[in-house]
C-alpha positions as CSV (number, residue, x, y, z in Angstrom):
1,X,338.6,-85.7,95.6
2,X,334.9,-84.6,95.7
3,X,334.4,-81.1,97.1
4,X,331.4,-80.2,99.3
5,X,332.1,-76.5,99.3
6,X,329.6,-75.2,96.8
7,X,327.5,-76.4,93.9
8,X,329.3,-73.8,91.9
9,X,332.3,-76.1,92.1
10,X,330.6,-78.7,89.9
11,X,331.3,-79.1,86.2
12,X,328.7,-78.4,83.6
13,X,326.3,-81.2,82.7
14,X,327.3,-82.9,79.4
15,X,323.9,-82.0,77.9
16,X,324.6,-78.3,78.5
17,X,328.0,-78.6,76.7
18,X,326.2,-80.3,73.8
19,X,323.7,-77.4,73.7
20,X,326.5,-74.8,73.5
21,X,328.2,-76.8,70.8
22,X,325.0,-77.0,68.8
23,X,324.5,-73.2,69.2
24,X,328.0,-72.6,67.8
25,X,326.9,-72.9,64.2
26,X,327.0,-70.0,61.7
27,X,326.0,-66.5,62.4
28,X,323.1,-65.4,64.6
29,X,321.6,-62.0,65.4
30,X,323.1,-60.6,68.6
31,X,321.6,-59.4,71.9
32,X,318.9,-62.0,72.1
33,X,317.3,-61.8,68.6
34,X,318.2,-65.4,68.0
35,X,316.4,-68.8,67.8
36,X,317.9,-70.1,71.1
37,X,316.6,-67.1,73.1
38,X,313.2,-67.6,71.4
39,X,313.3,-71.3,72.5
40,X,314.2,-70.3,76.0
41,X,311.2,-68.0,76.2
42,X,309.0,-70.8,75.0
43,X,310.3,-73.1,77.8
44,X,310.0,-70.3,80.4
45,X,306.3,-69.8,79.4
46,X,305.7,-73.6,79.6
47,X,306.9,-73.6,83.2
48,X,305.7,-70.2,84.4
49,X,302.7,-69.3,82.3
50,X,302.0,-67.4,79.0
51,X,302.6,-64.0,80.6
52,X,306.2,-64.8,81.7
53,X,309.0,-62.8,80.1
54,X,312.6,-64.1,80.0
55,X,315.7,-61.9,80.3
56,X,319.0,-63.9,80.3
57,X,321.9,-62.4,82.3
58,X,325.4,-63.4,83.1
59,X,325.2,-64.3,86.8
60,X,323.1,-64.4,90.0
61,X,324.2,-61.0,91.3
62,X,323.2,-59.5,88.0
63,X,319.9,-61.2,88.0
64,X,319.1,-59.8,91.5
65,X,320.3,-56.3,90.6
66,X,318.3,-56.3,87.4
67,X,315.2,-57.7,89.1
68,X,315.1,-55.1,91.9
69,X,316.2,-52.3,89.7
70,X,313.2,-52.8,87.5
71,X,310.8,-53.7,90.3
72,X,311.4,-50.6,92.4
73,X,311.2,-46.9,91.8
74,X,314.3,-44.8,92.5
75,X,313.2,-44.2,96.1
76,X,312.3,-47.8,96.9
77,X,313.9,-50.2,99.3
78,X,313.7,-53.9,99.6
79,X,313.2,-56.1,102.7
80,X,315.5,-59.1,102.9
81,X,316.6,-61.6,105.5
82,X,319.8,-61.1,107.5
83,X,321.3,-64.1,105.7
84,X,320.2,-63.2,102.2
85,X,322.8,-63.5,99.5
86,X,321.7,-60.0,98.3
87,X,322.7,-58.7,101.7
88,X,325.8,-60.7,102.7
89,X,327.5,-61.9,99.5
90,X,327.0,-59.4,96.7
91,X,329.4,-56.7,97.9
92,X,326.7,-54.1,98.1
93,X,325.8,-54.5,94.4
94,X,322.1,-53.8,94.8
95,X,322.9,-50.6,96.6
96,X,325.9,-49.5,94.6
97,X,324.6,-50.5,91.1
98,X,320.8,-50.4,91.4
99,X,320.6,-47.8,94.2
100,X,318.4,-50.1,96.2
101,X,318.7,-49.9,100.0
102,X,318.3,-53.3,101.6
103,X,316.4,-53.6,104.9
104,X,317.4,-56.8,106.7
105,X,315.1,-58.7,109.1
106,X,316.1,-61.6,111.4
107,X,315.6,-65.1,110.0
108,X,317.1,-67.8,112.3
109,X,316.0,-70.6,109.9
110,X,316.6,-68.6,106.7
111,X,312.9,-67.7,106.3
112,X,311.4,-64.3,106.8
113,X,308.0,-63.7,108.4
114,X,305.6,-60.8,107.7
115,X,305.5,-59.8,111.4
116,X,309.2,-59.0,111.2
117,X,308.5,-56.2,108.7
118,X,306.9,-53.9,111.3
119,X,309.9,-51.5,111.7
120,X,309.8,-50.8,108.0
121,X,306.1,-50.8,107.2
122,X,305.4,-48.3,109.9
123,X,307.4,-45.8,108.0
124,X,305.6,-46.2,104.6
125,X,304.8,-42.7,103.3
126,X,307.3,-40.9,105.5
127,X,309.8,-39.1,103.2
128,X,312.5,-39.2,105.9
129,X,312.6,-43.0,106.1
130,X,313.4,-45.7,103.6
131,X,310.4,-46.9,101.7
132,X,309.9,-50.6,101.8
133,X,308.3,-51.1,98.4
134,X,309.6,-54.7,97.7
135,X,310.3,-57.9,99.5
136,X,313.0,-60.3,98.3
137,X,312.9,-63.9,99.6
138,X,315.2,-66.8,98.8
139,X,313.9,-70.2,97.7
140,X,315.4,-72.5,98.8
141,X,316.9,-70.4,101.6
142,X,320.6,-69.7,102.3
143,X,320.2,-72.2,105.2
144,X,318.9,-75.0,103.1
145,X,315.3,-74.7,104.3
146,X,312.3,-74.5,101.9
147,X,309.3,-72.2,102.2
148,X,306.0,-74.1,102.0
149,X,303.3,-73.0,99.5
150,X,301.3,-71.5,102.4
151,X,304.3,-69.6,103.7
152,X,305.0,-68.0,100.4
153,X,301.4,-67.2,99.8
154,X,301.2,-65.5,103.2
155,X,304.3,-63.4,102.4
156,X,303.0,-62.4,99.0
157,X,299.5,-61.5,100.1
158,X,300.9,-59.4,103.0
159,X,303.4,-57.7,100.7
160,X,300.9,-56.9,98.1
161,X,298.5,-55.5,100.7
162,X,301.2,-53.0,101.6
163,X,301.7,-52.2,97.9
164,X,305.1,-54.0,97.8
165,X,306.4,-56.1,94.9
166,X,307.8,-59.5,95.5
167,X,311.1,-60.8,94.2
168,X,312.4,-64.3,94.6
169,X,316.1,-65.1,94.5
170,X,315.8,-68.5,93.0
171,X,319.4,-69.5,92.6
172,X,318.3,-72.9,94.0
173,X,314.6,-72.7,93.3
174,X,314.9,-76.0,91.3
175,X,316.0,-77.7,94.6
176,X,312.9,-76.2,96.3
177,X,310.6,-77.5,93.6
178,X,312.2,-80.9,93.8
179,X,311.7,-81.0,97.6
180,X,308.1,-79.8,97.4
181,X,307.3,-82.1,94.5
182,X,305.6,-79.3,92.7
183,X,306.0,-77.7,89.3
184,X,307.8,-74.3,89.1
185,X,304.6,-72.4,88.3
186,X,302.9,-73.7,91.5
187,X,305.6,-72.1,93.7
188,X,305.9,-68.8,91.8
189,X,303.3,-67.6,89.4
190,X,300.3,-69.2,91.1
191,X,301.3,-67.6,94.4
192,X,301.6,-64.1,93.0
193,X,305.4,-63.7,92.8
194,X,306.2,-60.7,90.6
195,X,309.9,-61.3,89.5
196,X,312.1,-64.3,89.8
197,X,315.9,-64.7,89.5
198,X,316.0,-68.3,88.1
199,X,319.3,-70.0,88.8
200,X,321.2,-72.2,86.3
201,X,324.9,-72.0,87.4
202,X,324.3,-74.0,90.6
203,X,322.3,-76.6,88.7
204,X,324.5,-77.7,85.9
205,X,325.1,-75.0,83.4
206,X,328.4,-73.2,82.5
207,X,327.3,-69.6,83.3
208,X,324.1,-67.6,83.2
209,X,320.8,-67.1,85.0
210,X,317.5,-65.7,83.7
211,X,315.3,-63.0,85.1
212,X,311.8,-64.2,84.8
213,X,309.2,-61.5,85.0
214,X,306.0,-63.2,86.1
215,X,303.9,-60.0,86.4
216,X,304.8,-57.7,83.5
217,X,302.9,-54.8,85.1
218,X,305.2,-54.9,88.2
219,X,308.4,-53.9,86.3
220,X,309.4,-50.9,84.4
221,X,312.2,-50.5,81.8
222,X,313.8,-53.8,82.5
223,X,315.5,-53.9,79.1
224,X,317.2,-50.6,80.0
225,X,318.1,-51.8,83.5
226,X,319.7,-54.9,82.1
227,X,321.8,-53.0,79.7
228,X,323.0,-50.3,82.1
229,X,323.7,-53.0,84.7
230,X,326.1,-54.6,82.2
231,X,324.1,-57.8,82.0
232,X,323.1,-57.8,78.3
233,X,325.2,-60.3,76.4
234,X,326.0,-59.6,72.8
235,X,326.3,-63.3,72.0
236,X,323.3,-64.2,74.0
237,X,322.6,-67.4,72.1
238,X,325.3,-69.2,74.2
239,X,323.6,-68.2,77.5
240,X,320.1,-68.9,76.2
241,X,321.1,-72.3,74.7
242,X,322.2,-73.5,78.1
243,X,319.1,-72.3,79.9
244,X,316.9,-73.7,77.2
245,X,318.5,-77.1,77.5
246,X,318.1,-77.0,81.3
247,X,314.4,-76.0,81.1
248,X,313.5,-78.2,78.1
249,X,310.2,-79.8,79.2
250,X,311.0,-82.9,77.2
251,X,313.9,-83.8,79.6
252,X,313.4,-81.5,82.6
253,X,317.1,-81.5,83.3
254,X,316.6,-78.8,85.9
255,X,314.5,-81.2,88.0
256,X,316.7,-84.2,87.5
257,X,319.8,-82.3,88.6
258,X,318.1,-80.8,91.6
259,X,316.6,-84.1,92.7
260,X,320.0,-85.7,92.5
261,X,321.7,-83.1,94.6
262,X,318.9,-83.1,97.2
263,X,319.1,-86.9,97.5
264,X,322.8,-86.7,98.2
265,X,322.3,-84.1,100.9
266,X,319.6,-86.3,102.5
267,X,322.1,-89.2,102.4
268,X,324.7,-87.0,104.0
269,X,322.4,-85.7,106.7
270,X,321.3,-89.3,107.6
271,X,324.9,-90.3,108.0
272,X,325.7,-87.2,110.1
273,X,322.7,-87.9,112.3
274,X,323.7,-91.6,112.8
275,X,327.3,-90.6,113.8
276,X,326.0,-87.9,116.1
277,X,323.8,-90.5,117.9
278,X,326.8,-92.9,118.2
279,X,329.0,-90.1,119.7
280,X,326.2,-89.3,122.2
281,X,325.7,-92.9,123.1
282,X,329.4,-93.2,123.8
283,X,329.1,-90.3,126.2
284,X,331.3,-88.1,123.9
285,X,330.3,-84.5,124.3
286,X,332.0,-81.1,124.2
287,X,333.5,-79.9,127.5
288,X,330.7,-77.4,127.7
289,X,328.2,-80.2,127.6
290,X,327.1,-79.4,124.0
291,X,327.0,-82.3,121.5
292,X,330.2,-82.9,119.5
293,X,328.2,-83.1,116.3
294,X,324.7,-81.8,115.5
295,X,322.6,-80.2,112.8
296,X,320.0,-77.6,113.9
297,X,317.9,-76.8,110.8
298,X,316.1,-79.4,108.7
299,X,317.9,-80.5,105.5
300,X,315.3,-79.8,102.7
301,X,317.5,-78.9,99.7
302,X,321.1,-79.8,98.8
303,X,323.0,-78.5,101.9
304,X,323.8,-79.6,105.5
305,X,324.9,-77.2,108.2
306,X,326.6,-79.2,111.0
307,X,328.2,-77.9,114.1
308,X,331.4,-79.7,115.1
309,X,334.9,-79.2,116.6
310,X,337.1,-77.0,114.4
311,X,339.9,-79.6,114.6
312,X,337.5,-82.2,113.1
313,X,336.3,-79.8,110.4
314,X,339.9,-79.0,109.4
315,X,340.8,-82.7,109.2
316,X,337.9,-83.5,106.9
317,X,338.5,-80.4,104.8
318,X,342.0,-81.6,104.0
319,X,340.4,-84.4,102.0
320,X,337.1,-82.8,100.9
321,X,337.1,-79.0,100.6
322,X,334.2,-77.1,102.2
323,X,333.5,-73.7,103.8
324,X,332.7,-72.8,107.4
325,X,329.5,-70.8,107.8
326,X,329.9,-69.1,111.2
327,X,331.5,-69.6,114.6
328,X,329.9,-72.1,117.0
329,X,328.8,-71.3,120.6
330,X,332.4,-72.0,121.8
331,X,335.7,-70.9,120.2
332,X,336.7,-74.5,119.3
333,X,333.3,-75.2,117.7
334,X,332.3,-74.2,114.2
335,X,329.2,-74.4,112.0
336,X,330.2,-75.6,108.6
337,X,328.4,-75.8,105.2
338,X,328.4,-79.1,103.3
339,X,326.9,-78.6,99.8
340,X,326.0,-81.4,97.4
341,X,325.9,-80.9,93.6
342,X,324.2,-82.4,90.6
343,X,327.2,-84.7,90.1
344,X,327.7,-85.7,93.7
345,X,327.6,-89.5,93.9
346,X,326.6,-91.9,96.7
347,X,330.2,-93.0,96.8
348,X,331.3,-89.4,97.3
349,X,329.0,-89.0,100.3
350,X,330.2,-92.4,101.7
351,X,333.8,-91.3,101.4
352,X,333.0,-88.0,103.1
353,X,331.3,-89.7,106.0
354,X,334.2,-92.1,106.3
355,X,336.6,-89.1,106.5
356,X,334.3,-87.6,109.2
357,X,334.3,-90.8,111.2
358,X,338.1,-91.0,111.0
359,X,338.5,-87.4,112.2
360,X,336.3,-88.2,115.2
361,X,338.5,-91.2,115.9
């Protein structure tokens, strides 16, 4: 039974397991002074430029906490979207652990816009108000949308003009690069991003992410921040070996996995849209007049957000686990989240769509 709940549900890619097994040979210096971490740094610099610095960590929350903790002074705050994982799904870790106040702005499609920063930029220099000294954007966004190159450039240029640093939560940045058809450097380093949380867990590895410092002058004491945030692995070779295998330019497994999961989400979206059209053609609508099935935002990465009756969602979920995202416009409607993974197959999607059709009768 294939799950569509989260790309975290997926197993590790066999090549990643092979890399871990290969790293499990003999003794190696701890805390990152090992050949696998050196290799990871080489691959990171291949993708992001010679100035890039790599700091492996245990998980995505840790990567974000370390990034903001090193990017901001003690009095600094960070602007995020109202749906940012930093803001909604990390249990206040940036504020509790790093002491970074988060300043949310509305983002109906998951993307922030510079004009939304006004309530915070107007207070820059006022010691009574939180100081917005960084911006954190998510690429691809929590709603499955992808910032264009021009959108990111506009955000970065505006932030830097205000003296703010720019962090990217890139837990799914591989999916964004696959959608845009661009190398990683073109959507990060070349646009002036300062620090990136590069995701691996959602793209085929066992555990681990890597903080990639793209502008070394923008961070301070990151080695100390990583340690005090409990994100420094003693046997780092096992984390680094996975990320090195993922980013190895000879194979570009990061891109292959992301391309595969994006393709399955596109297949799923096409099937949902076709069914929605059939329901509408048959005159089947919600009692309020709303469509029985529809998707609002474009599907650009590896996730689809449909709105449908709760009864239908529950029937499909019994066969294919997934999460609900938020309530619909009416009590008996719900917006769900259907996530595809690197190992999701065409047959998995077909089976899911068959279950959906069955639930609609």
